[in-house]
C-alpha positions as CSV (number, residue, x, y, z in Angstrom):
1,M,-35.9,55.7,-0.3
2,D,-33.4,53.2,-1.7
3,R,-29.8,53.4,-2.7
4,L,-29.4,52.1,-6.2
5,S,-26.9,49.7,-7.7
6,N,-26.6,50.5,-11.4
7,T,-25.2,48.8,-14.5
8,I,-22.5,50.3,-16.6
9,R,-22.8,49.6,-20.3
10,P,-19.5,48.9,-22.1
11,Y,-20.3,50.3,-25.6
12,A,-17.3,50.7,-27.9
13,W,-17.7,54.5,-28.1
14,G,-17.5,55.0,-24.4
15,S,-14.7,56.8,-22.6
16,T,-12.3,54.5,-20.6
17,T,-11.8,57.1,-17.9
18,A,-14.8,59.6,-17.4
19,I,-17.2,57.4,-15.5
20,P,-14.4,55.9,-13.3
21,E,-13.2,59.4,-12.5
22,L,-16.8,60.4,-11.5
23,L,-17.1,57.3,-9.3
24,G,-13.6,57.7,-7.8
25,V,-12.5,54.2,-8.9
26,A,-9.7,52.9,-11.0
27,P,-10.3,52.5,-14.8
28,T,-10.6,49.0,-16.1
29,G,-9.1,49.9,-19.4
30,E,-12.4,49.0,-21.2
31,P,-14.9,51.5,-22.5
32,Q,-17.5,52.6,-20.0
33,A,-20.2,54.4,-22.0
34,E,-23.4,54.6,-19.9
35,M,-24.5,54.1,-16.4
36,W,-28.3,53.3,-16.4
37,M,-30.6,54.4,-13.6
38,G,-34.2,53.3,-13.8
39,A,-36.3,50.3,-14.6
40,H,-35.5,49.7,-18.2
41,P,-35.7,45.9,-18.8
42,G,-32.3,45.9,-20.5
43,A,-30.5,46.8,-17.3
44,P,-32.7,47.8,-14.4
45,S,-31.2,49.3,-11.3
46,R,-31.2,47.1,-8.2
47,L,-32.0,47.9,-4.6
48,D,-32.1,46.0,-1.3
49,R,-35.0,46.4,1.1
50,G,-33.7,43.8,3.5
51,A,-34.2,40.6,1.5
52,G,-31.3,40.9,-0.9
53,E,-30.9,42.8,-4.2
54,T,-34.0,43.1,-6.3
55,A,-34.5,44.8,-9.7
56,L,-36.3,48.1,-9.5
57,S,-38.5,46.9,-12.3
58,D,-39.7,44.0,-10.2
59,V,-40.3,46.2,-7.2
60,I,-42.5,48.5,-9.4
61,D,-44.3,45.6,-11.0
62,A,-45.2,44.2,-7.6
63,D,-47.0,47.4,-6.6
64,P,-47.0,50.2,-9.2
65,E,-49.3,52.5,-7.4
66,A,-47.3,52.4,-4.2
67,E,-44.0,53.1,-6.0
68,L,-45.1,55.4,-8.7
69,G,-48.2,57.1,-7.3
70,L,-51.8,57.0,-8.6
71,A,-51.4,60.0,-10.8
72,A,-48.3,58.7,-12.6
73,V,-49.9,55.2,-13.1
74,A,-53.0,56.8,-14.5
75,K,-51.0,58.9,-17.0
76,F,-48.2,56.6,-18.0
77,G,-49.3,53.1,-17.0
78,P,-47.7,50.8,-14.4
79,R,-44.1,51.6,-15.4
80,L,-41.4,54.2,-14.8
81,P,-41.6,56.2,-18.0
82,F,-38.1,57.5,-18.1
83,L,-34.5,56.2,-18.2
84,F,-31.8,58.3,-16.4
85,K,-28.1,57.9,-17.5
86,V,-24.6,59.1,-17.0
87,L,-23.2,59.2,-20.5
88,A,-19.5,59.3,-21.3
89,A,-18.7,59.7,-25.0
90,G,-15.0,59.0,-25.8
91,A,-15.9,58.7,-29.6
92,P,-18.8,59.9,-31.6
93,L,-22.1,58.1,-31.3
94,S,-24.2,57.3,-34.4
95,L,-25.9,60.2,-36.2
96,Q,-29.6,59.5,-35.5
97,V,-33.3,60.5,-35.4
98,H,-36.1,59.4,-33.1
99,P,-39.7,59.0,-34.2
100,D,-42.7,60.8,-32.6
101,L,-45.3,58.7,-30.7
102,A,-47.6,58.1,-33.7
103,Q,-44.7,57.1,-35.9
104,A,-43.4,54.7,-33.3
105,R,-46.7,53.1,-32.8
106,A,-47.3,52.7,-36.5
107,G,-43.8,51.4,-37.2
108,F,-43.8,48.9,-34.3
109,E,-47.2,47.6,-35.4
110,D,-46.1,47.2,-39.0
111,E,-42.9,45.3,-38.1
112,E,-44.8,43.1,-35.7
113,R,-47.4,42.4,-38.4
114,R,-44.6,41.5,-40.9
115,G,-43.0,39.2,-38.4
116,V,-39.6,41.0,-38.2
117,P,-37.8,39.5,-35.1
118,I,-37.4,42.0,-32.3
119,D,-33.6,41.4,-32.3
120,A,-33.2,41.5,-36.0
121,P,-30.4,43.9,-37.1
122,Q,-32.7,45.5,-39.7
123,R,-35.5,46.1,-37.1
124,N,-36.2,49.8,-36.6
125,Y,-38.9,49.9,-33.9
126,K,-38.2,47.9,-30.7
127,D,-41.3,49.3,-29.0
128,A,-44.3,51.5,-29.5
129,N,-42.9,54.6,-27.7
130,H,-41.2,57.8,-28.7
131,K,-37.7,58.7,-27.4
132,P,-37.2,62.4,-26.7
133,E,-34.0,63.0,-24.9
134,L,-32.3,65.7,-22.8
135,V,-28.5,65.8,-22.2
136,C,-26.9,68.0,-19.6
137,A,-23.1,68.5,-19.6
138,L,-21.0,67.7,-16.6
139,T,-17.8,68.5,-18.6
140,P,-17.5,70.5,-21.9
141,F,-19.6,68.4,-24.2
142,D,-19.6,68.4,-28.0
143,G,-22.6,67.3,-30.1
144,L,-24.5,67.9,-33.3
145,C,-28.1,69.0,-33.3
146,G,-30.6,70.0,-36.0
147,F,-30.0,71.2,-39.6
148,R,-28.0,74.3,-40.4
149,P,-29.7,76.7,-42.8
150,P,-29.0,75.3,-46.3
151,L,-27.0,78.3,-47.5
152,E,-24.8,78.0,-44.5
153,A,-24.3,74.3,-45.1
154,A,-23.5,75.0,-48.8
155,E,-20.8,77.5,-47.7
156,L,-19.3,75.0,-45.3
157,L,-19.1,72.3,-48.0
158,E,-17.8,74.6,-50.7
159,G,-15.1,75.8,-48.3
160,L,-13.5,72.4,-48.2
161,G,-12.6,72.7,-51.9
162,V,-13.6,69.1,-52.7
163,D,-14.9,68.8,-56.2
164,S,-17.3,65.9,-55.5
165,L,-19.1,68.0,-52.9
166,K,-20.0,70.8,-55.3
167,P,-23.2,69.1,-56.6
168,Y,-24.5,68.9,-53.0
169,A,-23.7,72.6,-52.4
170,D,-25.5,73.4,-55.6
171,L,-28.6,71.5,-54.5
172,L,-28.6,73.4,-51.2
173,R,-28.6,76.7,-53.0
174,A,-31.1,75.7,-55.7
175,H,-34.2,74.7,-53.8
176,P,-36.4,75.8,-50.9
177,E,-34.9,74.9,-47.5
178,E,-36.9,71.8,-46.6
179,E,-36.6,70.4,-50.2
180,A,-32.9,71.2,-50.4
181,L,-32.1,69.5,-47.1
182,R,-34.1,66.4,-48.0
183,E,-32.5,66.1,-51.4
184,V,-29.0,66.4,-50.2
185,L,-29.3,64.0,-47.2
186,T,-31.0,61.5,-49.6
187,A,-28.2,61.9,-52.1
188,V,-25.4,61.5,-49.5
189,L,-26.9,58.4,-48.0
190,T,-27.7,56.7,-51.3
191,A,-24.5,57.6,-53.2
192,D,-22.1,54.8,-54.4
193,R,-20.2,53.7,-51.4
194,A,-16.8,53.6,-53.1
195,E,-17.2,57.1,-54.5
196,M,-18.5,58.4,-51.2
197,A,-15.6,56.9,-49.3
198,R,-13.2,58.9,-51.6
199,T,-15.3,62.0,-51.0
200,V,-15.2,61.5,-47.2
201,S,-11.4,60.9,-47.2
202,E,-10.8,64.1,-49.2
203,A,-13.3,66.1,-47.1
204,A,-11.7,64.9,-43.8
205,A,-8.2,65.8,-45.0
206,A,-9.4,69.3,-45.9
207,A,-11.3,69.7,-42.6
208,Q,-8.2,68.7,-40.7
209,R,-6.0,71.1,-42.7
210,L,-8.5,74.1,-42.3
211,G,-9.5,73.6,-38.7
212,G,-11.8,76.3,-37.2
213,P,-15.4,75.5,-38.0
214,Y,-14.3,72.2,-39.6
215,A,-12.6,70.9,-36.5
216,P,-15.6,69.1,-35.1
217,Y,-16.0,67.1,-38.3
218,A,-12.4,66.4,-39.0
219,G,-12.1,63.8,-36.2
220,L,-15.2,61.8,-37.3
221,V,-13.4,60.1,-40.2
222,H,-10.9,58.5,-37.8
223,H,-13.7,56.6,-36.1
224,Y,-15.8,56.0,-39.2
225,P,-13.6,56.0,-42.4
226,G,-15.6,56.2,-45.6
227,D,-18.9,56.6,-43.7
228,P,-21.4,58.9,-45.5
229,G,-22.5,60.1,-42.1
230,V,-19.3,62.3,-42.1
231,I,-20.8,64.4,-44.9
232,A,-24.3,64.3,-43.4
233,A,-22.9,65.6,-40.2
234,M,-21.8,68.8,-41.9
235,L,-25.4,69.6,-42.6
236,L,-26.0,69.9,-38.8
237,N,-25.2,72.5,-36.2
238,H,-22.2,71.9,-34.0
239,V,-23.0,72.6,-30.3
240,R,-20.5,72.8,-27.4
241,L,-22.2,72.7,-24.1
242,Q,-20.5,74.0,-21.0
243,P,-21.1,72.3,-17.6
244,G,-24.6,72.8,-16.5
245,E,-25.9,73.6,-20.0
246,A,-28.3,71.1,-21.7
247,M,-29.7,70.2,-25.1
248,F,-33.2,68.9,-25.8
249,L,-33.6,66.4,-28.7
250,G,-37.2,66.1,-29.8
251,A,-38.7,63.8,-32.5
252,G,-37.4,64.1,-36.0
253,I,-34.3,66.1,-35.1
254,P,-31.0,64.6,-36.4
255,H,-28.3,64.6,-33.8
256,A,-25.2,62.9,-32.5
257,Y,-23.0,63.2,-29.4
258,I,-19.3,63.6,-30.1
259,D,-17.4,63.9,-26.9
260,G,-17.9,64.6,-23.2
261,L,-19.5,63.5,-19.9
262,G,-23.1,64.3,-19.2
263,V,-26.3,63.2,-17.6
264,E,-29.1,62.1,-20.0
265,L,-32.8,61.7,-19.4
266,M,-35.1,60.1,-21.9
267,A,-38.4,58.5,-22.4
268,N,-38.2,54.7,-21.9
269,S,-37.7,53.6,-25.5
270,D,-35.1,52.0,-27.8
271,N,-36.4,53.4,-31.1
272,V,-33.5,54.8,-33.2
273,L,-33.3,55.6,-37.0
274,R,-29.7,55.9,-37.9
275,C,-28.2,58.3,-40.5
276,G,-24.6,57.3,-40.4
277,L,-21.4,57.1,-38.2
278,T,-22.3,53.5,-37.5
279,P,-21.7,50.0,-38.7
280,K,-25.4,49.3,-37.9
281,H,-28.4,49.2,-40.2
282,V,-29.4,52.4,-41.9
283,D,-32.9,52.3,-43.3
284,V,-32.9,55.4,-45.6
285,P,-36.6,55.3,-46.6
286,E,-37.8,55.0,-43.0
287,L,-35.3,57.6,-41.9
288,L,-36.6,60.1,-44.5
289,K,-40.1,59.5,-43.2
290,V,-39.4,60.6,-39.6
291,T,-36.8,63.3,-40.2
292,L,-37.9,67.0,-39.9
293,F,-36.1,68.8,-42.7
294,E,-36.2,72.2,-41.2
295,P,-33.3,74.4,-40.1
296,A,-33.3,74.6,-36.4
297,D,-31.5,76.5,-33.7
298,P,-30.0,73.9,-31.3
299,G,-31.5,75.9,-28.4
300,V,-29.0,75.5,-25.5
301,L,-31.0,75.2,-22.2
302,R,-29.9,76.6,-18.9
303,P,-31.6,75.8,-15.7
304,E,-34.3,78.2,-14.3
305,G,-35.3,78.8,-10.8
306,N,-33.9,79.2,-7.3
307,G,-33.1,76.2,-5.2
308,E,-34.5,73.6,-7.6
309,E,-33.1,74.6,-11.0
310,V,-35.4,73.1,-13.7
311,Y,-34.5,72.3,-17.3
312,E,-37.8,73.1,-19.1
313,T,-38.9,70.7,-21.9
314,P,-42.2,70.0,-23.6
315,I,-42.2,66.4,-22.3
316,D,-44.2,64.9,-19.5
317,E,-42.5,61.5,-19.3
318,F,-39.5,63.2,-17.7
319,R,-38.4,66.3,-15.9
320,L,-34.8,67.1,-15.0
321,S,-33.7,69.6,-12.3
322,R,-30.6,70.3,-10.4
323,F,-29.8,71.3,-6.8
324,V,-26.5,73.1,-6.0
325,L,-26.2,72.8,-2.3
326,A,-24.0,75.3,-0.5
327,P,-22.4,74.9,2.9
328,G,-24.8,75.8,5.7
329,A,-27.8,76.2,3.4
330,T,-31.3,75.2,4.6
331,P,-32.1,71.6,3.5
332,R,-34.1,71.4,0.3
333,V,-37.5,69.7,0.7
334,L,-38.5,67.6,-2.3
335,P,-42.0,67.3,-3.7
336,D,-43.4,63.9,-2.9
337,T,-46.2,63.4,-5.5
338,T,-44.1,61.6,-8.1
339,P,-41.4,58.9,-8.2
340,Q,-37.9,60.3,-8.5
341,I,-34.3,59.3,-8.9
342,L,-31.6,61.5,-7.3
343,L,-28.0,61.5,-8.7
344,C,-25.0,63.1,-7.0
345,T,-22.4,64.4,-9.4
346,A,-20.2,66.4,-7.0
347,G,-19.6,66.9,-3.3
348,S,-21.0,65.0,-0.4
349,P,-24.7,65.7,-0.1
350,R,-27.2,63.7,2.1
351,A,-30.7,62.5,1.2
352,S,-33.0,61.8,4.1
353,S,-36.6,60.9,4.9
354,P,-38.5,60.1,8.1
355,K,-39.2,56.6,6.7
356,S,-35.7,55.7,5.4
357,G,-33.3,57.7,7.5
358,E,-30.3,59.4,6.0
359,L,-28.1,58.3,3.1
360,A,-24.8,59.9,2.4
361,L,-24.1,60.3,-1.3
362,A,-20.8,60.4,-3.2
363,P,-20.4,61.4,-6.9
364,G,-22.0,58.8,-9.1
365,E,-24.3,57.5,-6.4
366,S,-28.1,57.6,-6.8
367,V,-31.3,56.8,-4.9
368,F,-34.9,56.0,-5.8
369,V,-37.6,57.8,-3.9
370,P,-41.0,56.3,-4.3
371,A,-44.0,58.6,-4.7
372,G,-45.5,59.7,-1.4
373,E,-42.2,59.5,0.6
374,K,-41.1,62.9,1.9
375,A,-37.4,63.5,1.4
376,E,-34.9,66.3,1.6
377,L,-31.4,67.1,0.6
378,S,-28.7,68.7,2.7
379,G,-25.0,69.0,2.9
380,T,-22.9,70.3,0.1
381,G,-22.6,69.3,-3.6
382,T,-24.7,68.9,-6.7
383,V,-27.7,66.6,-7.1
384,F,-29.7,66.0,-10.3
385,R,-33.4,65.0,-9.8
386,A,-35.2,63.0,-12.5
387,T,-39.0,62.7,-12.2
388,V,-42.2,63.0,-14.2
389,V,-44.9,65.6,-14.8
390,V,-48.4,64.7,-13.8
């Protein structure tokens, strides 16, 4: 069992205060968007087993079966298949969709064959993996997830009283649901940019004036003036998660995070098809290929079980659970068949094992427990556990 040293990514949309507050340190004044825990090559966690700090990715590469276990290596290969994060959104993230596994493999192979540089701004597929995600709120957390029913979206657009939105509302009412959503998203993303900028400005002013169901969308324009993603966002469900609630984002589901602090667990991939709310490349034809144009209930998840509370998802690359440790409670013994990362988000719990002894944890601190090492949690506080399903 190893205490982890983790990298904080300074993306522009990050909060300047949320992660420092969790860690109990002074803000730097710069955005601190994500703290990464895992073995992703972009920013692997580091640990020290007595010979100085080493990247977790290098430790796993040196002996995958010892660190990950035979079953995990057989199922996922010699790598940690998930990336665990603390995510602090101080501004909206890009509106985006992730491909499924077959689409990711095909897209990656196609771009490799065509010689598109891996770091090219127009590159869609950085790897051949899918990128399902689960986000669990630590504070009230606002996001967008999945399409609204077209008639509901039409009513929302019409309620703004903006003449240039009427054709989109008419399309939403005139066609079957999947066809209507596809036509309107396509029309929004391919519209003349100058005309769309005027529409976005008028829609944002109306949303700010009306408030209520329009409030989540009114603030988008302050961060992304003229961006067609502001209108595309109105086709989606607004979700507000309370602390402890979670949202699963599968392949093809358009989504965005707006504001809040949470933990995020995802398959180890960088594949993102953007719809808007971004200065980055938007590949509309490829986006339309991977998007599921179906109205969908966002499906807020709440943990299930006693002791270890599990957030159930249909994904094997990751499994998120939570322990809320009460004073005087019996220590919680952890399964030892898979690799796991433990993250403290509140209180002062302790993680211990016969092999590694006891590690006291403060909020924001994390440990890696290799497969086969028996460990338990005690003390008081909240600990999230990220592992795999084998």
